[in-house]
C-alpha positions in Angstrom: 25.8 10.4 -18.4 24.2 7.4 -16.6 25.5 4.0 -17.4 23.0 1.7 -19.1 22.8 -1.6 -17.3 21.5 -4.7 -19.1 20.3 -7.6 -17.1 18.4 -10.8 -17.7 15.4 -10.3 -15.6 13.9 -7.9 -13.1 13.7 -10.3 -10.1 13.3 -8.8 -6.6 16.7 -8.8 -5.0 18.5 -9.5 -8.3 17.8 -6.6 -10.6 21.0 -4.6 -11.6 18.9 -2.0 -13.4 17.1 -1.1 -10.2 20.3 -1.4 -8.1 22.1 1.0 -10.4 19.3 3.5 -10.1 19.5 3.4 -6.4 23.2 3.9 -6.5 22.6 7.0 -8.6 20.1 8.2 -6.0 17.2 7.9 -8.4 13.8 7.2 -6.8 11.6 7.6 -9.8 12.6 5.4 -12.7 11.2 3.9 -15.9 9.9 0.4 -16.4 12.4 -1.3 -18.8 9.9 -3.8 -20.0 12.3 -5.6 -22.3 14.4 -6.7 -19.3 11.6 -8.9 -17.9 12.7 -12.5 -18.4 10.5 -15.5 -19.3 10.8 -16.6 -15.7 9.5 -13.2 -14.6 6.5 -13.5 -16.8 5.9 -17.1 -15.6 5.9 -15.9 -12.0 3.3 -13.3 -12.8 1.2 -15.9 -14.6 1.3 -18.3 -11.7 0.6 -15.6 -9.1 -2.3 -14.2 -11.1 -4.0 -17.4 -12.2 -4.0 -19.0 -8.8 -5.4 -15.9 -7.2 -8.4 -15.6 -9.6 -10.6 -18.2 -7.8 -9.9 -16.5 -4.4 -10.6 -13.1 -5.8 -14.0 -14.4 -7.1 -14.8 -15.8 -3.6 -13.3 -13.2 -1.2 -12.7 -9.9 -2.9 -15.1 -6.9 -2.9 -17.0 -6.1 -6.1 -15.1 -2.9 -6.7 -11.8 -4.8 -6.9 -13.2 -7.3 -9.3 -14.5 -4.5 -11.5 -11.1 -2.9 -11.3 -9.4 -6.1 -12.5 -11.7 -6.1 -15.5 -11.5 -2.4 -16.5 -7.7 -2.3 -16.1 -7.5 -5.3 -18.5 -4.6 -6.8 -16.6 -3.0 -9.6 -18.5 -2.8 -13.0 -16.8 0.1 -14.4 -18.8 2.8 -11.6 -18.5 3.9 -8.7 -16.3 1.8 -5.7 -17.2 3.2 -2.5 -18.7 2.5 0.3 -16.3 1.9 2.6 -19.3 -1.0 0.4 -20.3 -2.3 0.2 -16.8 -2.3 4.0 -16.6 -4.2 4.4 -19.9 -7.2 2.6 -18.2 -6.7 4.0 -14.7 -6.1 7.7 -15.1 -9.4 8.6 -16.7 -11.4 6.9 -13.9 -9.9 8.5 -10.8 -6.9 10.5 -11.9 -4.5 8.0 -10.3 -1.4 6.7 -12.1 1.1 4.0 -11.2 4.6 5.6 -10.8 7.6 3.3 -11.0 10.1 3.6 -8.3 13.5 2.0 -7.5 12.6 0.9 -4.0 11.5 2.2 -0.6 9.9 5.6 -0.6 10.3 7.6 2.6 7.1 8.3 4.5 6.3 11.9 3.7 7.3 11.4 0.0 5.1 8.4 -0.2 2.0 10.2 1.2 2.8 13.2 -1.0 2.6 11.0 -4.0 -0.8 9.8 -2.9 -1.9 13.4 -2.6 -0.9 14.0 -6.2 -2.7 10.7 -7.2 0.5 8.9 -8.0 1.0 5.4 -6.6 4.7 4.5 -6.1 5.0 1.1 -7.8 7.7 -1.5 -7.6 8.8 -2.9 -11.0 10.5 -6.1 -9.8 8.7 -9.4 -9.3 9.4 -12.1 -6.7 11.5 -15.1 -7.6 9.6 -18.4 -8.4 10.8 -20.0 -5.2 9.2 -17.3 -3.1 5.8 -16.9 -4.6 3.9 -17.4 -1.3 5.6 -14.7 0.7 8.0 -11.8 0.2 8.5 -9.2 3.0 9.0 -6.3 0.5 6.6 -5.1 -2.1 6.8 -6.4 -5.7 4.9 -5.5 -8.9 2.3 -8.2 -8.2 1.5 -6.8 -4.8 1.4 -3.2 -6.1 -0.4 -3.7 -9.4 -2.6 -6.8 -8.8 -3.2 -6.0 -5.1 -3.4 -2.2 -4.9 -4.1 -0.7 -8.3 -7.5 -2.3 -9.0 -8.9 -0.5 -5.9 -7.6 2.8 -7.3 -10.4 2.6 -10.0 -13.0 3.2 -7.3 -13.7 6.9 -6.6 -14.3 6.6 -2.8 -11.2 4.6 -2.3 -9.0 6.8 -4.5 -10.2 9.8 -2.6 -9.3 8.1 0.7 -5.7 7.7 -0.5 -5.5 11.4 -1.4 -6.7 12.2 2.2 -3.8 10.1 3.6 -1.6 12.5 1.6 -3.4 15.4 3.4 -2.6 13.7 6.7 1.1 14.0 6.0 0.9 17.7 5.4 -1.3 18.2 8.5 1.3 16.3 10.7 4.1 18.4 9.4 2.1 21.6 9.9 0.9 21.0 13.4 4.3 20.1 14.7 6.3 22.7 12.8 6.3 25.4 15.5 7.4 23.1 18.4 10.6 24.7 19.6 12.0 21.6 21.5 13.4 19.3 18.8 13.0 16.2 21.0 9.3 16.9 21.7 8.7 17.7 18.1 10.2 14.4 17.1 8.2 12.6 19.7 4.9 14.0 18.6 5.7 13.4 14.9 6.6 9.8 15.7 3.3 9.3 17.4 1.3 10.9 14.5 3.3 8.8 12.0 2.6 5.6 14.0 -1.1 6.4 14.1 -1.1 7.1 10.3 0.8 3.9 9.6 -1.6 1.8 11.6 -4.6 3.3 10.1 -3.2 2.7 6.6 -2.1 -0.8 7.5 -5.5 -2.0 8.8 -7.5 -0.3 6.0 -5.6 0.1 2.7 -3.3 -3.0 3.3 -5.5 -5.3 5.4 -9.0 -3.9 5.4 -12.2 -6.0 5.5 -15.7 -4.8 4.5 -19.2 -5.9 5.0 -20.6 -7.5 1.8 -20.6 -10.6 -0.3 -18.5 -13.5 0.7 -18.3 -16.0 3.5 -19.8 -14.7 6.8 -20.9 -11.5 4.9 -17.3 -10.2 4.8 -15.0 -9.5 1.8 -11.6 -7.9 1.5 -10.4 -4.6 0.1 -6.9 -4.4 1.5 -4.1 -5.1 -0.9 -2.0 -7.2 1.5 -4.9 -9.6 1.5 -5.8 -9.3 -2.2 -2.3 -10.2 -3.2 -1.6 -13.0 -0.6 -2.7 -16.5 -1.6 -2.5 -17.9 1.9 -3.6 -15.0 4.1 -6.5 -14.0 1.9 -8.6 -17.1 2.8 -7.3 -17.2 6.4 -8.4 -13.6 7.1 -12.0 -14.2 6.1 -12.6 -17.8 7.1 -10.2 -18.7 10.0 -11.5 -18.9 13.5 -8.1 -17.7 14.6 -8.7 -14.2 13.4 -10.4 -11.6 15.6 -12.5 -9.3 13.4 -13.8 -6.0 14.9 -15.8 -3.1 13.6 -13.4 -0.4 12.6 -13.1 2.3 15.3 -10.3 4.8 15.4 -9.3 4.3 19.0 -8.8 0.6 18.3 -6.9 0.9 15.1 -4.4 3.6 16.1 -3.4 1.7 19.2 -3.1 -1.8 17.6 0.4 -3.0 16.7 1.0 -3.8 13.1 3.3 -6.8 12.4 4.5 -8.0 9.1 6.1 -11.4 9.7 3.0 -13.5 10.2 -0.7 -13.6 9.4 -2.6 -10.8 11.1 -4.5 -12.0 14.3 -6.7 -8.9 14.5 -8.5 -7.3 11.5 -11.0 -4.5 11.3 -14.2 -4.3 9.2 -15.8 -1.2 7.7 -19.4 -1.1 6.5 -18.7 0.6 3.2 -16.3 3.0 1.5 -18.6 5.8 2.6 -18.0 4.7 6.2 -14.3 4.5 5.6 -14.2 8.0 4.1 -16.0 9.3 7.2 -13.5 7.8 9.5 -10.7 9.4 7.4 -12.2 12.8 8.1 -12.5 12.0 11.8 -8.9 10.9 11.9 -7.8 14.4 10.7 -10.0 16.1 13.3 -8.3 14.0 16.0 -4.9 15.0 14.6 -5.7 18.7 14.9 -7.2 18.2 18.3 -4.0 16.6 19.6 -5.6 13.2 20.3 -2.8 11.4 18.4 0.2 12.7 20.2 0.3 9.7 22.6 -0.7 6.6 20.8 0.4 3.2 22.2 4.0 2.4 21.6 5.1 -0.6 19.6 5.1 -1.6 16.0 5.4 -0.3 13.4 8.8 1.1 14.1 9.3 4.6 12.7 12.7 4.7 10.8 15.0 7.7 10.9 14.6 8.3 7.2 10.8 8.4 7.5 11.0 10.8 10.5 13.5 13.0 8.7 11.2 13.2 5.6 8.4 14.6 7.8 10.8 17.0 9.6 12.2 18.3 6.3 8.7 18.8 4.9 8.0 21.6 7.3 11.1 23.6 6.5 
């Protein structure tokens, strides 16, 4: 029988409940809401309230609608069960609590099943501006409001389809080295496309310079949100597949290059084009460089085709 671990708080990097789940090999977990400390709720409150003016200025209208319909609290960490009550009837998506990093194929398979792997810990109060790993504010306040929009939700499902396509079109390659090379290239292309759309996407629309944000990495970042839209240091290009799949994606500084779509309809069309390129073999030799593809991510794709 699993041992029950009690802890004062669910702070990123200091959450025995989550660490114990990882030790037991449990990826999907519960959200032990009673373990959130007053400090955890205070962190959510500060993160949420200081973002509200920037959301009003820089976020796309679908995100703002999502914040409203999900009825996210501003004074405490939300219960995922409450979030799902509002979310699931709209697009079929649900936030699914996890203990940490989700290997690549498993992550995309969750999206295909309209489940979004969601971190339950929250960043400590002395690191509110930046945290390299996801936390519940990034996942729920940054990602989930966009999941209320049908076009965007369907785009996430199509990313799940990509994972199955990648496993399928490389399954019969006899040479294991060549198979791994082609899969790595496909995964790098998928990761870059996801990074510059779902995480850091910009869109034509209301806002300064006729541009607003729909990417969760921007919608949950107090500093980079404004910088991405207003700074002269950022190069903003119309989203074209050949540019995105060959653009390195770095996580340790503000993005110097971002891509702009016209609409979610435009994005969804590019998603269909991406899969055609996969099947035509156009993504077997994308430019090297970041993101690195980890052994666990590659193995998750290799195992999927067995």
